[in-house]
C-alpha positions in Angstrom: 18.0 8.4 24.0 16.6 9.7 20.8 13.1 9.0 19.4 14.3 6.6 16.8 16.1 4.6 19.5 13.1 4.6 21.8 10.7 3.4 19.0 13.0 0.6 17.9 14.0 -0.5 21.4 17.6 0.4 20.7 20.1 1.9 23.1 22.7 3.0 20.5 22.0 5.7 17.9 21.1 4.9 14.3 23.7 6.1 11.8 22.7 9.4 9.9 22.6 7.7 6.5 20.2 5.1 7.8 18.0 7.8 9.3 17.9 9.7 6.0 17.1 6.6 4.0 14.2 5.7 6.4 12.9 9.3 6.3 13.0 9.3 2.5 11.0 6.1 2.5 8.5 7.4 5.0 7.8 10.7 3.3 7.9 9.3 -0.2 5.4 6.5 0.5 3.3 9.0 2.5 2.9 11.1 -0.6 2.5 8.0 -2.9 -0.3 6.4 -0.9 -2.0 9.7 -0.1 -2.2 10.2 -3.9 -3.0 6.6 -4.8 -5.9 6.3 -2.2 -7.6 9.5 -3.2 -9.2 8.0 -6.3 -11.1 5.4 -4.4 -12.2 7.8 -1.7 -13.3 10.6 -4.1 -14.8 8.5 -7.0 -18.2 8.9 -5.5 -18.0 12.6 -6.4 -16.2 12.7 -9.7 -17.2 9.4 -11.4 -20.4 10.8 -12.9 -18.5 13.8 -14.3 -16.2 11.5 -16.3 -18.4 8.5 -17.0 -21.9 10.0 -17.3 -24.8 7.5 -17.5 -28.6 7.6 -16.9 -28.1 5.4 -13.9 -25.5 6.9 -11.4 -24.7 3.4 -10.2 -23.3 2.6 -13.7 -21.1 5.7 -13.4 -19.8 4.5 -10.1 -19.2 1.0 -11.4 -17.2 2.3 -14.3 -15.2 4.6 -12.1 -14.4 1.7 -9.8 -13.2 -0.3 -12.8 -10.8 2.4 -13.6 -9.7 2.3 -9.9 -8.8 -1.3 -10.6 -6.7 -0.3 -13.6 -4.2 1.1 -11.1 -3.7 -2.3 -9.6 -3.4 -4.0 -13.0 -0.6 -1.6 -14.0 1.4 -2.2 -10.8 3.4 -5.3 -12.0 4.5 -3.4 -15.1 5.7 -0.6 -12.9 7.5 -3.0 -10.6 9.4 -4.5 -13.6 10.2 -1.2 -15.2 11.3 0.7 -12.1 12.9 -2.5 -10.7 15.3 -2.5 -13.6 16.1 1.1 -12.9 16.6 0.4 -9.2 18.9 -2.6 -9.9 20.9 -1.0 -12.7 20.8 2.8 -12.1 20.4 2.9 -8.3 17.7 2.7 -5.6 17.7 6.5 -5.2 17.2 7.1 -8.9 14.2 4.8 -9.1 12.6 6.3 -6.0 12.9 9.8 -7.4 11.2 8.7 -10.6 8.3 7.0 -8.8 7.5 9.9 -6.5 7.6 12.4 -9.4 5.4 10.2 -11.6 2.8 9.8 -8.8 2.7 13.4 -8.0 2.4 14.6 -11.6 -0.5 12.1 -12.3 -2.4 13.0 -9.1 -2.0 16.8 -9.6 -3.1 16.4 -13.3 -6.2 14.6 -12.1 -7.2 17.6 -10.1 -6.9 19.7 -13.3 -8.7 17.4 -15.7 -11.6 18.8 -17.8 -14.8 16.8 -17.4 -16.9 14.9 -20.0 -19.1 17.9 -20.5 -16.1 20.0 -21.6 -14.0 17.7 -23.8 -16.2 14.6 -24.3 -14.5 11.2 -24.5 -11.1 12.7 -24.0 -11.9 13.3 -20.4 -12.3 9.6 -19.3 -9.4 8.6 -21.6 -7.1 11.0 -19.8 -8.4 9.8 -16.4 -7.7 6.2 -17.3 -4.1 7.0 -18.5 -3.4 9.0 -15.3 -4.7 6.2 -13.1 -2.4 3.7 -15.0 0.5 6.1 -14.4 -0.3 6.0 -10.6 -0.3 2.2 -10.8 3.0 2.1 -12.5 4.5 4.3 -9.7 2.8 2.4 -6.9 4.0 -0.9 -8.3 7.6 -0.1 -7.4 7.3 2.3 -4.5 6.6 0.2 -1.4 9.3 -2.6 -1.8 11.6 -0.1 -3.5 11.6 2.1 -0.4 11.8 -1.0 1.9 14.8 -2.2 -0.1 16.5 1.2 0.2 15.9 1.4 4.0 17.1 -2.2 4.6 20.3 -1.8 2.7 21.1 1.5 4.5 20.3 0.2 8.0 22.5 -1.6 10.6 21.6 -5.3 10.8 19.9 -5.1 14.2 17.6 -2.3 13.1 16.7 -3.3 9.5 13.0 -4.2 10.0 12.3 -1.3 12.2 13.7 1.2 9.7 12.1 -0.6 6.8 8.7 -0.5 8.7 8.7 3.3 8.4 7.9 2.8 4.7 4.5 1.0 5.3 4.0 3.4 8.2 4.2 6.3 5.7 1.9 4.5 3.4 -0.7 3.9 6.2 -0.6 7.5 7.3 -0.7 8.8 3.7 -3.7 6.8 2.8 -5.5 7.7 6.0 -4.7 11.4 5.5 -6.3 11.3 2.1 -9.4 9.7 3.6 -9.5 12.1 6.5 -9.2 15.2 4.2 -12.0 13.8 2.0 -14.2 13.1 5.0 -13.7 16.6 6.4 -14.4 18.2 3.1 -17.5 16.0 2.6 -18.7 17.0 6.1 -18.1 20.7 5.9 -18.9 21.4 2.3 -22.2 20.9 0.4 -22.7 18.0 -2.0 -22.9 20.5 -4.9 -19.6 22.0 -4.0 -17.9 18.6 -3.8 -19.3 17.4 -7.1 -18.4 20.8 -8.7 -14.8 21.6 -7.7 -14.4 20.4 -4.1 -13.2 16.9 -5.2 -10.2 18.6 -7.0 -8.7 20.1 -3.8 -7.2 16.9 -2.3 -5.6 16.0 -5.7 -4.1 19.5 -6.0 -2.6 19.2 -2.6 -0.4 16.5 -4.1 1.7 19.1 -5.9 3.5 20.7 -2.9 3.7 17.4 -1.1 5.5 15.8 -4.0 7.9 18.7 -4.1 8.8 18.1 -0.4 9.3 14.4 -1.0 11.4 15.0 -4.1 13.7 17.4 -2.2 14.1 14.9 0.7 15.0 12.0 -1.6 17.2 14.1 -3.8 19.5 14.8 -0.7 19.9 11.2 0.2 22.9 9.2 -1.0 22.3 5.7 -2.5 22.4 2.6 -0.3 25.8 1.2 0.8 24.9 -2.1 -0.8 24.2 -0.6 -4.2 27.3 1.5 -4.0 29.3 -1.7 -3.3 27.7 -3.3 -6.4 28.9 -0.5 -8.5 32.3 -0.6 -7.0 32.6 -4.3 -7.5 31.1 -4.1 -11.0 28.4 -6.6 -10.0 25.5 -4.8 -11.7 23.3 -7.3 -13.4 22.6 -6.7 -17.1 19.0 -8.1 -17.0 17.6 -8.3 -13.4 14.2 -9.6 -14.5 15.8 -12.5 -16.5 18.0 -13.4 -13.6 15.2 -13.4 -11.1 13.1 -15.7 -13.2 16.0 -18.0 -14.2 18.0 -18.1 -11.0 15.6 -17.2 -8.1 12.3 -18.8 -9.0 12.0 -20.4 -5.6 12.5 -17.1 -3.8 10.0 -15.5 -6.2 7.3 -18.1 -5.5 7.8 -17.8 -1.7 7.8 -14.0 -1.9 4.5 -14.1 -3.9 2.9 -16.5 -1.4 3.9 -14.3 1.5 2.7 -11.2 -0.4 -0.7 -13.0 -1.0 -1.0 -13.5 2.8 0.0 -9.9 3.6 -2.0 -8.2 0.9 -4.9 -10.6 0.8 -5.7 -10.1 4.5 -5.0 -6.3 4.3 -7.1 -5.8 1.2 -10.3 -6.9 3.0 -10.4 -3.6 4.7 -11.2 -1.9 1.4 -14.5 -3.9 1.4 -15.6 -2.5 4.8 -16.9 0.8 3.3 -18.8 -1.0 0.5 -20.4 -3.4 3.0 -21.4 -0.8 5.6 -22.7 1.9 3.2 -24.0 -0.4 0.5 -25.2 -3.6 2.1 -26.1 -2.2 5.5 -27.1 1.1 4.1 -25.5 3.1 6.9 -24.9 6.9 6.3 -21.9 7.2 3.9 -20.5 10.2 5.8 -20.5 8.3 9.1 -18.9 5.3 7.5 -16.2 7.3 5.8 -15.5 9.2 9.1 -15.2 5.9 11.0 -13.0 4.3 8.4 -10.7 7.3 8.1 -10.3 7.3 11.9 -9.6 3.6 12.0 -7.0 3.9 9.2 -5.2 6.6 11.2 -5.3 4.8 14.5 -4.3 1.4 12.9 -1.3 2.9 11.2 0.2 4.5 14.3 1.5 1.3 15.7 3.5 0.2 12.6 7.1 1.2 13.8 6.5 -0.7 17.1 5.8 -3.9 15.1 9.0 -3.3 13.1 11.0 -2.9 16.3 9.4 -6.1 17.7 10.3 -8.0 14.5 14.0 -7.0 15.0 13.9 -8.5 18.5 12.0 -11.7 18.0 12.4 -12.3 14.2 10.4 -11.4 11.2 9.1 -15.0 10.6 8.0 -15.4 14.3 6.0 -12.2 14.3 4.6 -12.7 10.8 3.3 -16.2 11.8 1.6 -14.7 14.9 -0.1 -11.9 13.0 -1.4 -14.2 10.2 -2.8 -16.5 12.9 -4.4 -13.6 14.6 -6.2 -12.7 11.4 -7.7 -16.2 11.3 -8.8 -16.0 15.0 -10.1 -12.5 15.1 -11.7 -12.1 11.6 -15.0 -13.7 12.6 -15.6 -11.5 15.8 -14.6 -8.3 13.9 -16.9 -9.0 11.0 -19.7 -9.9 13.3 -19.3 -6.6 15.2 -19.4 -4.7 11.9 -22.6 -6.5 11.0 -24.5 -5.5 14.1 -23.0 -2.2 15.3 -24.9 1.1 14.6 -22.7 3.5 16.6 -19.8 5.0 14.6 -17.5 4.6 17.6 -18.1 0.8 17.7 -17.7 0.6 13.9 -14.4 2.5 14.2 -13.3 0.3 17.0 -13.8 -2.9 15.0 -12.1 -1.5 11.9 -9.3 -0.1 14.0 -8.4 -3.6 15.3 -8.4 -5.0 11.8 -6.4 -2.2 10.3 -3.9 -2.4 13.2 -3.4 -6.0 12.1 -3.0 -5.0 8.4 -0.3 -2.6 9.4 1.3 -5.1 11.7 1.6 -7.7 9.0 3.3 -5.3 6.6 6.2 -4.5 9.0 7.8 -7.9 9.0 6.2 -9.1 5.7 7.7 -6.5 3.4 11.1 -6.7 5.0 11.2 -10.5 4.7 10.2 -10.4 1.0 13.0 -8.0 0.2 15.6 -10.1 2.1 14.7 -13.2 0.1 16.6 -11.8 -2.9 20.4 -11.0 -3.2 21.3 -7.3 -3.6 22.0 -7.4 -7.4 18.3 -8.3 -8.2 16.6 -7.2 -4.9 14.8 -4.2 -6.3 13.3 -6.2 -9.2 12.7 -9.5 -7.3 11.1 -7.9 -4.3 8.7 -5.7 -6.3 7.8 -8.6 -8.6 6.9 -10.9 -5.6 5.0 -8.1 -3.9 3.0 -7.3 -7.0 1.9 -10.9 -7.3 0.3 -10.6 -3.9 -1.1 -7.1 -4.6 -2.9 -8.3 -7.8 -4.0 -11.8 -6.6 -4.5 -10.8 -3.0 -5.1 -7.1 -2.3 -6.7 -6.3 -5.7 -9.2 -9.1 -5.6 -10.1 -9.1 -1.9 -13.0 -6.6 -2.0 -14.7 -8.4 -4.9 -14.2 -11.8 -3.4 -15.6 -10.7 0.0 -18.7 -9.2 -1.7 -19.2 -12.5 -3.6 -18.8 -14.6 -0.5 -21.3 -12.4 1.3 -23.9 -13.0 -1.4 -23.1 -16.7 -1.8 -23.3 -17.5 2.0 -25.8 -14.9 3.0 -23.6 -14.2 6.0 -21.1 -11.5 6.9 -18.9 -14.4 8.1 -18.5 -15.6 4.5 -15.5 -13.4 3.9 -13.7 -15.2 6.8 -13.1 -18.0 4.3 -11.0 -15.6 2.2 -9.1 -14.2 5.1 -8.3 -17.7 6.5 -7.4 -18.9 3.0 -4.9 -16.2 2.2 -3.4 -16.3 5.7 -2.8 -20.0 5.4 -1.0 -19.4 2.0 1.3 -17.0 3.8 1.8 -19.4 6.7 2.6 -22.2 4.2 5.3 -20.0 2.6 6.8 -19.3 6.0 7.1 -23.0 6.7 9.8 -23.2 4.0 13.2 -23.1 5.8 14.9 -19.7 5.3 18.0 -21.3 3.7 15.9 -23.2 1.2 14.0 -20.0 0.3 17.0 -18.2 -0.9 18.6 -21.0 -2.9 
């Protein structure tokens, strides 16, 4: 029995084309989210170089605002590359997104600073971050769509789960590399040129991902659309006019998935900022938790194939509601990095677990002719309204309530939105 079969609980082998599509999704999203996550991790070093101010806190604030620009650009990327995916092919769109992300990330590592070229430096940084957002806006659900359409029916969620698996490992790899560099190198080196190293690593990684995707044939479902001359002229128009109900349900599920997962981005701000724990220890604990939490993702995908996407997704969203309070309480009192890592690992394991059935379910809400556009549009609603706002809302709730348990209100709220969407019968969702 091969490793794919063991992980998915399958006894029969998975077809070669499905393996290649899943591998292309895994490696592509690994590179994409390695690149996309680096900005937030390394901004503490390079923000003052591009946004100089008398108060360093102002530099960091402006740098984080640019970080948010990547999220704002995601819906536009989903629409633009969604059209390519539905009209020119899933493979064509995925090649374009991985190249765009790689070029933007590598260019960030080569950018001149404000001291060298003045205002041109922050302008170029903003444009590159927007480019990253455009790419990320179509990558996750694009890869999930590609894997689903290439997989046998009984293995669809497992193979699709390798896409968020790659994203989790990619993001954690970037955090681990930054943590190692920050620990081994001096602060002067990191603020000088050390912060550029992880960005420049993107160049060879992108080349590998491009080669892998270049060798994969398009999904059988898209090939059938071309053969049957069923390509839609305007996928976005058709999604909005003919599949509004599916789009609303997809957006609500995405809010539940991304809104709960996005809270993890607030942990570092809370621990290093509000609790004033050593930044290096916090980053190390968070990077370890990201890595450990991501490792379980394929198992959740395999479980979803056995018991159903909706059943598993309901259970995980309910688990967020039950466990959020104890996890946040632990993070508010623990001093030991191991305990901090343990608490964050449990939460991050849930965030990766919710993505495995959640993303696959969103993609399957739409018919093949508009799936790339519809799935990405629904996902990006959740990314902007859920994932992108979660850290800010959690910080505001902490201040408003005076308790670390304040953010539980957000976690429970977005989880309930996802559960409400899942209450809609499957047949009604796709009408």
